[in-house]
C-alpha positions as CSV (number, residue, x, y, z in Angstrom):
1,M,-72.2,-98.2,69.8
2,Q,-72.9,-94.7,70.9
3,P,-74.1,-94.3,74.4
4,K,-77.8,-93.5,74.7
5,Y,-78.8,-90.3,76.5
6,I,-82.1,-89.8,78.2
7,I,-83.5,-86.6,79.6
8,C,-84.9,-86.3,83.1
9,D,-86.5,-83.0,83.6
10,S,-88.6,-83.7,86.7
11,A,-88.3,-81.1,89.5
12,I,-86.3,-83.6,91.7
13,D,-83.8,-84.2,89.0
14,K,-83.5,-80.6,88.0
15,Y,-82.0,-79.7,91.4
16,S,-80.4,-83.0,92.3
17,P,-77.1,-82.5,94.1
18,S,-75.7,-85.6,92.3
19,A,-75.9,-83.7,89.0
20,A,-72.6,-82.9,87.4
21,P,-72.2,-79.1,87.4
22,V,-71.0,-79.3,83.8
23,T,-73.1,-77.5,81.3
24,L,-73.5,-79.5,78.1
25,T,-72.5,-78.0,74.9
26,H,-74.6,-78.5,71.7
27,K,-71.9,-80.8,70.4
28,R,-72.3,-83.2,73.3
29,L,-76.1,-83.3,72.8
30,L,-75.7,-84.3,69.2
31,F,-74.7,-87.8,70.5
32,A,-78.3,-88.3,71.2
33,R,-79.6,-87.0,67.9
34,F,-80.6,-90.3,66.2
35,K,-81.6,-92.1,69.4
36,F,-84.2,-89.8,71.0
37,H,-86.8,-87.2,70.3
38,I,-86.4,-84.8,73.1
39,I,-86.8,-81.1,73.6
40,Y,-83.9,-80.1,76.0
41,T,-84.8,-77.3,78.2
42,K,-82.4,-75.1,80.2
43,G,-81.3,-76.6,83.5
44,C,-82.4,-80.1,82.7
45,L,-80.3,-82.9,84.0
46,L,-79.1,-85.2,81.3
47,K,-78.5,-88.8,82.3
48,N,-77.1,-91.8,80.4
49,K,-78.7,-95.2,80.0
50,E,-77.3,-96.4,83.3
51,G,-78.7,-93.3,85.1
52,W,-75.4,-91.5,85.7
53,P,-75.8,-87.8,85.5
54,L,-73.9,-86.3,82.5
55,G,-74.5,-82.7,83.3
56,R,-77.0,-79.9,82.8
57,V,-78.3,-78.5,79.6
58,E,-77.0,-75.1,78.7
59,G,-79.6,-74.0,76.2
60,E,-82.7,-75.3,74.5
61,Y,-82.1,-77.9,71.8
62,E,-84.5,-80.0,69.9
63,V,-83.2,-83.4,69.0
64,R,-85.5,-85.6,66.9
65,R,-85.3,-89.3,66.6
66,E,-85.3,-90.7,63.1
67,E,-86.8,-94.0,64.2
68,E,-89.8,-92.0,65.5
69,K,-91.3,-92.0,62.0
70,K,-94.6,-93.9,62.2
71,K,-93.6,-97.4,63.3
72,K,-95.8,-99.9,61.6
73,K,-96.9,-102.7,63.8
74,K,-95.9,-106.0,62.6
75,K,-98.7,-108.5,62.4
76,K,-97.9,-111.6,64.3
77,K,-98.3,-114.7,62.2
78,K,-100.5,-117.2,63.9
79,K,-98.8,-120.6,64.0
80,K,-100.9,-123.4,62.7
81,K,-101.2,-126.2,65.1
82,K,-100.2,-129.5,63.6
83,K,-102.8,-132.1,64.1
84,K,-101.4,-135.2,65.8
85,K,-102.1,-138.3,63.8
86,K,-103.6,-141.0,66.0
87,K,-101.6,-144.1,65.9
88,K,-103.6,-147.2,65.1
89,K,-103.2,-149.9,67.7
90,K,-102.0,-153.1,66.3
91,K,-104.1,-156.1,67.3
92,K,-102.0,-158.7,68.8
93,K,-102.5,-162.1,67.2
94,K,-103.2,-164.8,69.6
95,K,-100.7,-167.6,69.3
96,K,-102.3,-170.9,68.8
97,K,-101.1,-173.4,71.4
98,K,-99.8,-176.5,69.8
99,K,-101.3,-179.6,71.1
100,K,-98.7,-181.9,72.3
101,K,-98.9,-185.3,70.8
102,K,-98.9,-188.0,73.4
103,K,-96.4,-190.6,72.7
104,K,-98.0,-193.9,72.5
105,R,-96.2,-196.3,74.7
106,K,-95.5,-199.6,73.2
107,V,-97.0,-202.1,75.5
108,E,-94.5,-204.8,76.0
109,E,-95.9,-208.1,76.7
110,R,-94.5,-209.1,80.0
111,G,-93.3,-212.6,79.9
112,R,-94.4,-214.6,82.8
113,G,-92.0,-216.7,84.8
């Protein structure tokens, strides 16, 4: 990827001591051609994306960005919320208690004596 160049032409930047004293040629400025729409004025400080000074502009150049052509705003699609299905509660069947059958005791006749 080609590095992006941004222009900083505020008064502070114009005379910043951190600026590289190199005057940029037209060829160097062409790096930025497709990325930015800038009118470079004489004496402007050109910085890269990270903010490092690349040098000062020698003459006046106009670099137009191709992407600048009316950008159509993409309509955001609204997501339809899914309706949660309510779970039917299962009725618990009551277990019938089995009646215990009482064992009939055989009554033994007790013999006397």
